[in-house]
C-alpha positions in Angstrom: -18.8 -20.1 0.9 -21.0 -19.9 -2.1 -24.0 -19.1 -0.2 -22.4 -16.4 1.7 -21.2 -15.1 -1.2 -24.2 -15.2 -3.3 -26.4 -13.6 0.1 -23.6 -11.0 0.0 -23.7 -10.2 -3.7 -27.6 -10.0 -3.2 -26.8 -7.1 -0.9 -24.1 -5.2 -2.7 -26.1 -5.0 -5.8 -28.2 -2.4 -4.8 -25.5 -0.3 -3.4 -23.4 -0.5 -6.6 -26.2 0.6 -8.5 -27.0 3.3 -6.6 -23.5 4.5 -6.9 -23.1 3.6 -10.5 -26.7 6.0 -10.7 -25.2 8.5 -8.4 -22.0 8.6 -10.8 -23.5 9.0 -13.9 -26.3 11.4 -12.7 -22.8 13.5 -11.8 -21.4 13.2 -15.2 -24.7 13.9 -17.4 -24.8 17.2 -15.1 -21.1 18.1 -16.0 -20.2 18.0 -12.2 -17.0 17.9 -10.9 -16.0 16.2 -7.6 -15.8 20.0 -5.1 -12.7 20.6 -3.5 -13.8 20.6 0.1 -15.6 16.9 -0.2 -13.0 14.5 1.4 -12.7 11.2 -1.0 -12.5 8.3 0.9 -9.2 6.5 1.1 -11.1 3.3 -0.9 -12.1 5.6 -3.4 -8.7 7.4 -3.8 -7.0 3.5 -3.9 -9.4 1.9 -6.1 -10.2 4.9 -8.6 -7.0 7.2 -7.5 -6.5 7.5 -11.7 -10.1 9.0 -11.4 -9.9 11.0 -8.2 -6.2 12.7 -9.7 -7.6 13.2 -12.8 -10.8 15.3 -11.0 -8.4 17.0 -8.8 -6.3 18.1 -11.7 -8.6 19.7 -13.6 -10.3 21.0 -10.2 -6.5 23.0 -9.7 -6.3 23.9 -13.6 -9.8 26.2 -13.2 -8.3 27.1 -9.1 -5.0 28.6 -10.9 -7.6 30.6 -13.8 -9.3 31.4 -11.0 -6.0 33.3 -9.2 -7.5 30.7 -5.9 -4.1 30.0 -4.6 -5.9 28.2 -1.1 -8.1 25.6 -4.0 -4.9 25.1 -5.8 -3.3 24.0 -2.6 -5.3 22.0 -1.2 -5.6 19.8 -4.7 -1.7 19.4 -4.6 -2.1 18.5 -1.7 -4.2 15.6 -2.1 -2.5 15.0 -5.4 0.6 14.2 -3.2 -1.2 11.7 -1.0 -2.8 10.0 -4.1 1.3 9.9 -5.1 2.6 8.7 -2.2 -0.1 5.7 -2.0 0.6 4.7 -5.8 4.7 5.1 -4.2 5.0 7.5 -6.6 7.1 9.4 -3.7 9.1 11.8 -6.0 5.8 13.1 -7.5 4.4 13.1 -4.2 7.3 15.4 -2.9 7.1 17.6 -5.9 3.1 18.3 -5.0 3.7 18.9 -1.2 6.6 21.3 -1.6 4.0 23.3 -4.2 1.3 22.9 -1.8 3.6 24.2 1.3 4.6 27.5 -1.2 0.5 28.4 -1.5 -0.3 27.3 2.3 2.6 29.7 3.5 1.6 32.4 1.2 -2.1 31.8 2.1 -1.1 32.1 5.6 -3.2 28.6 6.2 -1.0 27.0 9.2 -3.2 24.7 9.9 -3.5 22.9 6.6 0.1 23.7 6.1 1.2 21.6 9.5 -0.9 18.7 8.0 0.8 19.0 5.1 4.2 19.2 6.6 3.8 15.9 8.6 3.3 14.7 4.5 6.4 16.1 3.4 8.1 14.4 6.6 7.1 11.4 6.1 8.1 11.7 2.4 11.8 12.2 3.6 11.7 9.8 5.9 11.0 6.8 3.3 13.9 8.9 1.3 16.2 8.2 4.5 16.5 11.7 5.1 16.2 11.5 8.5 17.0 15.1 9.7 14.8 16.7 6.9 12.0 14.6 7.9 12.4 15.5 11.8 12.6 19.6 10.6 9.3 19.0 9.1 7.7 17.0 11.7 9.4 19.9 14.4 8.1 23.0 12.3 4.6 20.8 12.1 4.2 20.3 15.6 5.6 24.3 16.2 2.3 25.3 13.8 0.2 22.7 15.7 1.1 24.5 18.9 0.6 28.0 18.3 -3.0 26.7 17.0 -3.7 24.8 20.1 -4.5 22.0 18.0 -4.6 19.0 19.6 -5.7 16.3 17.1 -2.6 18.0 14.7 -0.2 17.6 18.0 -0.9 14.0 18.4 -0.3 13.1 15.0 2.8 14.7 15.0 3.7 13.2 18.1 2.9 10.1 16.4 5.1 10.5 13.4 8.0 12.3 15.7 7.6 8.8 17.7 8.0 6.9 14.2 11.1 9.1 13.7 12.6 7.7 16.7 11.8 4.3 16.3 13.0 4.2 12.6 16.5 5.6 14.2 16.3 2.9 16.8 15.8 5.1 19.6 12.9 3.1 21.1 12.8 4.7 24.4 12.2 8.0 23.0 9.8 6.6 20.3 7.8 4.9 23.0 7.6 7.9 24.7 6.2 10.3 21.8 3.9 7.6 20.5 2.2 7.2 24.2 1.7 11.3 24.5 
């Protein structure tokens, strides 16, 4: 095991150095993480505090610039980070605020994705009917937009919802669609 570890550490050291130099360059240039880039789940999990603070700064700047779409995207991502860190009440607050902005800006695709997230939080709270309402609304938005990938994701969430209610036949049906 020691030999394997030493070989892998020789490989990882240049990768780590490259990432560190990129981070230092970005810090020296006083650059923020752009909102359009999607940080990886691993980055959000390992550096949730850094990602959250960066999103919070971008959110504040977006509000100052009256850019509600960017603010909504930041809120949604902040909600996802809170969800991953099991801070479900705060995740719900951020997702509901994002939903309000997405609705105002008529961003139905982003709103449908956010509705799925809201449904998952309600499902954790054992508020099954509210979860189902949000999943159904997300499905309706995706269907109107002809978003096949969104429909598939929402069907998966509805299938999980049915499984949690011990409706295994319905759950299997939605999961297989």
